[in-house]
N, C-alpha and C positions, 0 to 999 in steps of 0.2 A: 764919684763915679758918674759918668754921663751915660745916659741910656735913651734910646728912642722910646722904649716902653716905660711906663710909670714905675714898675718894679723890675729890677734886673733879675734875670734868670740865673740858675745855678752855674751855668758855664761862664756867663759874664762875671759873676762874683769870683769864680775860681781864677779866671784870667787876671782880674784885678788883684786878688790876694797873692798869686804867684809872682806877678811882676813887682808888686810892692815889696815882697820879701826878698827877691833876688836883686833888684836894681835901685831900691830906695828912691823912687822918683820924686822930683819936685813938682811935677804935674803929671797927671795920668787921666786919660779919658778912654773908656771902653764903650764903643758905640756899636750897638747891634744893628747891622744892616740887613738882616735876614728878610725882613718884610719886602725889600726891594727885589728879592730873588725867589719869592714864593713860586713854586711850580717849575723852577729852572733846575738844571743839573746841579747836584750837590745839596739841594733842599731836602732835608731828611724829615721834614714835618714837625720838628721840635720847636721851630721858631728861634733856634740858636745855632745857625750854620755858617753865617757870614758876619765878620766883625771888622771894624777899624779900630786900631789902637794908636792913640797919640800919646807919646811918652817923652818926658824930659827928665834926664838923669845926669848927674855929674860923672857917672861911669862911662858916658859916651864921649867925654872930652878927648879929643885927639884920636878918635877911633873912626875908621872908615864906615861909610854907609853900609857896606856889605857885612862888616863885622858887627855893627849895631843890630842888623836884622838877625844875625846868628845868635847874638846875646839874648834877644827877645825870644826867639824860637827855643833856645836852650832852656830858658827859664820856664817856658810853657810845657816842656816835656812832650807828652803824646797828644796834646790838644790839637796842634796844627796837623792836618792831614789824617787824623784819626777821628776826632770828635768835632772838629771845626773844619768845614770844607774850604773856606777862604778867609784869609787874615791879611788885611792891609796894615802896614806898619809905617808910622811917621815917628822916627826916633831922633831926638835932638839933645844937645847938651845945653845947659843954661846959657842964655845970651845969644843963642843962634836964631 
């Protein structure tokens, strides 16, 4: 797991675990971008409000970009929009 902070927080770990279980990624980075948004809209003070996910999974082969986003969001359940203010997703299939 990739993190800007030395130790990933509980939400970053949960994102990692949920995506690993649902999509069996061949590559997964969960990057906490929250420090770049401190004091901005959506910053809840936890230090875990904004993330970038870079995920590669065979499950994305032949699937549109929009459907890949939906697959990631579905795997994360209530995190996006509830406990995470912003989530940037880069979802690819192996070899892309």
